LODREN-312297 format. One record per residue (C-alpha): residue in three letters; y, z, x; chain. Coordinates in steps of 0.2 Angstrom, whole numbers, plus 5000, padded with zeros to 4 digits. Layout:
<recs>
    r    py    pz    px  c
  ALA     Y     Z     X  A
...
</recs>
This chain:
<recs>
    r    py    pz    px  c
  UNK  5427  5246  5426  A
  UNK  5421  5252  5444  A
  UNK  5420  5270  5445  A
  UNK  5416  5283  5459  A
  UNK  5410  5299  5454  A
  UNK  5410  5311  5468  A
  UNK  5399  5327  5466  A
  UNK  5397  5343  5475  A
  UNK  5384  5343  5487  A
  UNK  5377  5361  5483  A
  UNK  5365  5356  5470  A
  UNK  5357  5340  5466  A
  UNK  5364  5329  5451  A
  UNK  5357  5335  5440  A
  UNK  5352  5352  5447  A
  UNK  5334  5356  5445  A
  UNK  5338  5373  5440  A
  UNK  5355  5383  5438  A
  UNK  5371  5373  5442  A
  UNK  5385  5369  5429  A
  UNK  5396  5357  5439  A
  UNK  5383  5345  5445  A
  UNK  5374  5345  5428  A
  UNK  5391  5339  5420  A
  UNK  5394  5326  5433  A
  UNK  5376  5320  5429  A
  UNK  5380  5318  5410  A
  UNK  5396  5310  5412  A
  UNK  5389  5297  5425  A
  UNK  5375  5292  5413  A
  UNK  5386  5291  5398  A
  UNK  5397  5279  5408  A
  UNK  5382  5268  5413  A
  UNK  5377  5268  5395  A
  UNK  5395  5262  5390  A
  UNK  5393  5248  5403  A
  UNK  5403  5253  5418  A
  UNK  5398  5251  5436  A
  UNK  5397  5269  5442  A
  UNK  5394  5274  5460  A
  UNK  5388  5293  5462  A
  UNK  5391  5301  5479  A
  UNK  5380  5315  5479  A
  UNK  5365  5323  5488  A
  UNK  5350  5312  5491  A
  UNK  5338  5320  5480  A
  UNK  5349  5317  5464  A
  UNK  5342  5306  5450  A
  UNK  5353  5293  5442  A
  UNK  5354  5276  5434  A
  UNK  5370  5273  5443  A
  UNK  5371  5267  5461  A
  UNK  5368  5282  5472  A
  UNK  5377  5285  5488  A
  UNK  5367  5300  5497  A
  UNK  5379  5311  5507  A
  UNK  5367  5323  5512  A
  UNK  5347  5321  5512  A
  UNK  5345  5335  5499  A
  UNK  5356  5348  5489  A
  UNK  5364  5360  5502  A
  UNK  5356  5375  5492  A
  UNK  5338  5369  5497  A
  UNK  5342  5363  5514  A
  UNK  5336  5376  5527  A
  UNK  5348  5381  5541  A
  UNK  5364  5376  5533  A
  UNK  5379  5386  5540  A
  UNK  5394  5376  5537  A
  UNK  5393  5369  5519  A
  UNK  5411  5362  5520  A
  UNK  5408  5349  5534  A
  UNK  5396  5338  5523  A
  UNK  5409  5338  5509  A
  UNK  5423  5333  5522  A
  UNK  5411  5319  5528  A
  UNK  5407  5312  5510  A
  UNK  5427  5312  5505  A
  UNK  5430  5301  5521  A
  UNK  5416  5290  5516  A
  UNK  5423  5289  5498  A
  UNK  5440  5285  5503  A
  UNK  5436  5272  5517  A
  UNK  5428  5263  5502  A
  UNK  5442  5267  5490  A
  UNK  5447  5247  5487  A
  UNK  5430  5245  5480  A
  UNK  5434  5255  5465  A
  UNK  5446  5256  5450  A
  UNK  5445  5274  5449  A
  UNK  5439  5288  5459  A
  UNK  5434  5304  5450  A
  UNK  5432  5319  5461  A
  UNK  5423  5335  5456  A
  UNK  5426  5344  5472  A
  UNK  5441  5354  5468  A
  UNK  5457  5352  5480  A
  UNK  5447  5345  5495  A
  UNK  5450  5327  5491  A
  UNK  5470  5329  5486  A
  UNK  5477  5325  5504  A
  UNK  5466  5309  5505  A
  UNK  5470  5304  5487  A
  UNK  5489  5305  5491  A
  UNK  5487  5290  5502  A
  UNK  5474  5280  5493  A
  UNK  5479  5264  5483  A
  UNK  5465  5268  5470  A
  UNK  5470  5282  5458  A
  UNK  5459  5298  5459  A
  UNK  5456  5309  5444  A
  UNK  5451  5327  5449  A
  UNK  5442  5338  5437  A
  UNK  5443  5357  5441  A
  UNK  5428  5366  5437  A
  UNK  5432  5383  5444  A
  UNK  5442  5397  5441  A
  UNK  5461  5394  5446  A
  UNK  5468  5412  5444  A
  UNK  5466  5415  5463  A
  UNK  5482  5418  5473  A
  UNK  5479  5403  5486  A
  UNK  5476  5390  5472  A
  UNK  5494  5388  5465  A
  UNK  5503  5383  5482  A
  UNK  5488  5371  5486  A
  UNK  5490  5362  5469  A
  UNK  5509  5363  5470  A
  UNK  5509  5355  5487  A
  UNK  5499  5339  5480  A
  UNK  5508  5338  5463  A
  UNK  5509  5327  5453  A
  UNK  5490  5324  5455  A
  UNK  5479  5318  5441  A
  UNK  5471  5334  5437  A
  UNK  5459  5338  5422  A
  UNK  5456  5356  5416  A
  UNK  5440  5359  5406  A
  UNK  5449  5372  5396  A
  UNK  5467  5377  5392  A
  UNK  5463  5395  5397  A
  UNK  5457  5388  5414  A
  UNK  5473  5381  5419  A
  UNK  5484  5394  5412  A
  UNK  5487  5402  5429  A
  UNK  5495  5386  5435  A
  UNK  5507  5385  5421  A
  UNK  5520  5376  5432  A
  UNK  5507  5362  5438  A
  UNK  5506  5347  5428  A
  UNK  5488  5342  5421  A
  UNK  5483  5326  5413  A
  UNK  5473  5333  5399  A
  UNK  5460  5346  5395  A
  UNK  5444  5338  5393  A
  UNK  5429  5350  5387  A
  UNK  5412  5347  5394  A
  UNK  5398  5338  5384  A
  UNK  5379  5336  5385  A
  UNK  5367  5323  5379  A
  UNK  5363  5326  5360  A
  UNK  5344  5324  5363  A
  UNK  5343  5336  5378  A
  UNK  5343  5351  5366  A
  UNK  5335  5348  5349  A
  UNK  5341  5356  5334  A
  UNK  5330  5370  5328  A
  UNK  5331  5374  5309  A
  UNK  5323  5392  5312  A
  UNK  5324  5405  5326  A
  UNK  5309  5414  5333  A
  UNK  5318  5431  5331  A
  UNK  5324  5436  5348  A
  UNK  5341  5436  5357  A
  UNK  5344  5426  5373  A
  UNK  5354  5428  5389  A
  UNK  5356  5413  5401  A
  UNK  5367  5412  5417  A
  UNK  5368  5421  5433  A
  UNK  5364  5439  5436  A
  UNK  5381  5445  5442  A
  UNK  5394  5459  5437  A
  UNK  5405  5448  5428  A
  UNK  5391  5440  5417  A
  UNK  5387  5457  5410  A
  UNK  5369  5455  5407  A
  UNK  5369  5474  5406  A
  UNK  5379  5473  5390  A
  UNK  5367  5460  5383  A
  UNK  5352  5472  5386  A
  UNK  5361  5487  5378  A
  UNK  5366  5475  5363  A
  UNK  5348  5470  5360  A
  UNK  5341  5487  5362  A
  UNK  5354  5494  5349  A
  UNK  5352  5479  5337  A
  UNK  5333  5482  5337  A
  UNK  5329  5464  5344  A
  UNK  5319  5457  5359  A
  UNK  5330  5450  5373  A
  UNK  5323  5435  5384  A
  UNK  5334  5434  5400  A
  UNK  5334  5417  5409  A
  UNK  5345  5419  5424  A
  UNK  5345  5416  5443  A
  UNK  5349  5429  5456  A
  UNK  5360  5423  5470  A
  UNK  5359  5431  5487  A
  UNK  5376  5438  5485  A
  UNK  5371  5447  5469  A
  UNK  5354  5452  5475  A
  UNK  5360  5471  5479  A
  UNK  5368  5472  5462  A
  UNK  5352  5466  5454  A
  UNK  5340  5478  5462  A
  UNK  5353  5493  5460  A
  UNK  5360  5490  5442  A
  UNK  5348  5478  5432  A
  UNK  5331  5480  5438  A
  UNK  5331  5500  5433  A
  UNK  5338  5494  5416  A
  UNK  5324  5481  5415  A
  UNK  5311  5495  5419  A
  UNK  5318  5506  5404  A
  UNK  5319  5493  5391  A
  UNK  5302  5486  5385  A
  UNK  5311  5475  5373  A
  UNK  5319  5465  5387  A
  UNK  5310  5450  5396  A
  UNK  5316  5444  5412  A
  UNK  5312  5424  5415  A
  UNK  5321  5421  5431  A
  UNK  5328  5404  5433  A
  UNK  5322  5390  5422  A
  UNK  5324  5371  5420  A
  UNK  5331  5361  5406  A
  UNK  5315  5359  5395  A
  UNK  5312  5378  5395  A
  UNK  5330  5381  5393  A
  UNK  5329  5371  5377  A
  UNK  5315  5380  5371  A
  UNK  5322  5396  5374  A
  UNK  5339  5393  5367  A
  UNK  5332  5384  5351  A
  UNK  5320  5398  5347  A
  UNK  5334  5412  5349  A
  UNK  5343  5419  5334  A
  UNK  5359  5420  5345  A
  UNK  5364  5418  5363  A
  UNK  5373  5434  5370  A
  UNK  5387  5429  5381  A
  UNK  5396  5445  5385  A
  UNK  5406  5439  5400  A
  UNK  5420  5450  5407  A
  UNK  5429  5437  5417  A
  UNK  5440  5422  5413  A
  UNK  5426  5410  5411  A
  UNK  5433  5392  5413  A
  UNK  5420  5384  5401  A
  UNK  5403  5391  5398  A
  UNK  5392  5376  5397  A
  UNK  5378  5387  5390  A
  UNK  5388  5390  5374  A
  UNK  5387  5372  5369  A
  UNK  5369  5371  5375  A
  UNK  5365  5385  5362  A
  UNK  5376  5375  5348  A
  UNK  5367  5360  5351  A
  UNK  5351  5369  5346  A
  UNK  5359  5376  5331  A
  UNK  5360  5393  5339  A
  UNK  5376  5403  5336  A
  UNK  5384  5413  5350  A
  UNK  5390  5430  5351  A
  UNK  5403  5432  5365  A
  UNK  5417  5442  5372  A
  UNK  5435  5435  5370  A
  UNK  5437  5429  5388  A
  UNK  5443  5414  5396  A
  UNK  5438  5398  5386  A
  UNK  5427  5406  5373  A
  UNK  5440  5406  5359  A
  UNK  5443  5387  5363  A
  UNK  5423  5384  5361  A
  UNK  5418  5395  5347  A
  UNK  5425  5397  5329  A
  UNK  5424  5413  5322  A
  UNK  5410  5414  5308  A
  UNK  5406  5397  5310  A
  UNK  5398  5395  5326  A
  UNK  5397  5413  5332  A
  UNK  5407  5428  5333  A
  UNK  5421  5434  5345  A
  UNK  5420  5452  5351  A
  UNK  5426  5465  5363  A
  UNK  5414  5480  5363  A
  UNK  5396  5481  5362  A
  UNK  5397  5490  5346  A
  UNK  5406  5474  5339  A
  UNK  5392  5463  5346  A
  UNK  5378  5474  5338  A
  UNK  5389  5472  5321  A
  UNK  5389  5453  5325  A
  UNK  5370  5452  5327  A
  UNK  5369  5460  5309  A
  UNK  5380  5446  5303  A
  UNK  5371  5431  5310  A
  UNK  5363  5427  5293  A
  UNK  5381  5422  5289  A
  UNK  5381  5407  5301  A
  UNK  5373  5391  5296  A
  UNK  5363  5384  5311  A
  UNK  5366  5366  5304  A
  UNK  5385  5370  5306  A
  UNK  5383  5374  5324  A
  UNK  5375  5357  5328  A
  UNK  5387  5348  5319  A
  UNK  5401  5356  5329  A
  UNK  5393  5352  5345  A
  UNK  5390  5333  5339  A
  UNK  5408  5332  5335  A
  UNK  5416  5340  5350  A
  UNK  5404  5342  5364  A
  UNK  5392  5328  5366  A
  UNK  5391  5318  5382  A
  UNK  5398  5303  5373  A
  UNK  5414  5312  5367  A
  UNK  5417  5318  5384  A
  UNK  5414  5301  5392  A
  UNK  5426  5292  5380  A
  UNK  5440  5306  5383  A
  UNK  5438  5302  5402  A
  UNK  5438  5283  5400  A
  UNK  5454  5284  5390  A
  UNK  5462  5294  5405  A
  UNK  5456  5281  5416  A
  UNK  5463  5267  5407  A
  UNK  5480  5276  5404  A
  UNK  5481  5280  5422  A
  UNK  5478  5262  5428  A
  UNK  5490  5256  5415  A
  UNK  5504  5268  5422  A
  UNK  5505  5276  5404  A
  UNK  5500  5293  5407  A
  UNK  5512  5307  5404  A
  UNK  5512  5323  5414  A
  UNK  5502  5332  5400  A
  UNK  5490  5325  5387  A
  UNK  5479  5335  5375  A
  UNK  5462  5329  5370  A
  UNK  5468  5328  5351  A
  UNK  5478  5313  5356  A
  UNK  5463  5302  5362  A
  UNK  5455  5290  5351  A
  UNK  5436  5290  5353  A
  UNK  5430  5273  5348  A
  UNK  5420  5265  5362  A
  UNK  5402  5263  5360  A
  UNK  5388  5261  5373  A
  UNK  5383  5243  5377  A
  UNK  5369  5238  5366  A
  UNK  5373  5250  5353  A
</recs>
């Protein structure tokens, strides 16, 4: 199958540091190549892939000096994609609603995976205008605000099995990985670690928009808590080491998280997750099997005490069964084929899919 993958240009594919969407695009692209398909990746020029790379910007916009209009390169890229639409059997866009006006007039079917939150008031009229479109959600919670808009499927993210090796034993600390922002609630993670009597290691980036929050709210907490170590932004290798050594990942979010990639990264290592019951969290974690669902910080402290009840091997097995890159790619291939065959209904669930394809040469 000839497949175009269209990535955002903000980060390289995969990102060198923090960046969820571009990371998932990379995992999906490489898995599709493993399955023997002809994949063209439209992305920034500093991306790394075994697919055919079409560089739509010299490098990731985040690292490009002087960028004042990040939308213009995306519009240019989508124009280039749809000028070549006849070269592909399927176009798979990860740029939100930007490509929908062009997709409507292209003969090649477009699949659109929505990676962000959909509970913003401007979203519903936009998706209604272009319904029916081949929309994919990454969790049922993500699409809940668009209850009247048809989706083809919910397909959870997946990551390569070898990227985060399983660790049988932890090193006795807690971990927080993500962004420093109010909705991620790193302050909660710090207090939970303090009250549970365990060290906390924080690997997180600070966006310019959150710099004032970090300086006024988080830096004073760091100064007052000697059990907390702030590592800054780290890459995949360091993250695998951090998550693998953690007794648990703390994920005390306070917003409707569409997915939360770091949760499955932790599970791949065998590391359970302690999280607030927000957004996609209840769809990803199994209470008492791969972690604990909490509301308050006191409940999270109690969950830390219950961590010996969780088998790290069970966390890894759950990851392999539900959240590997091969599982994700097989789900998408099923959608592509059903779309091309004209057999797609307005809504399908992942449970309906049969994951049977193996990589070429396997």
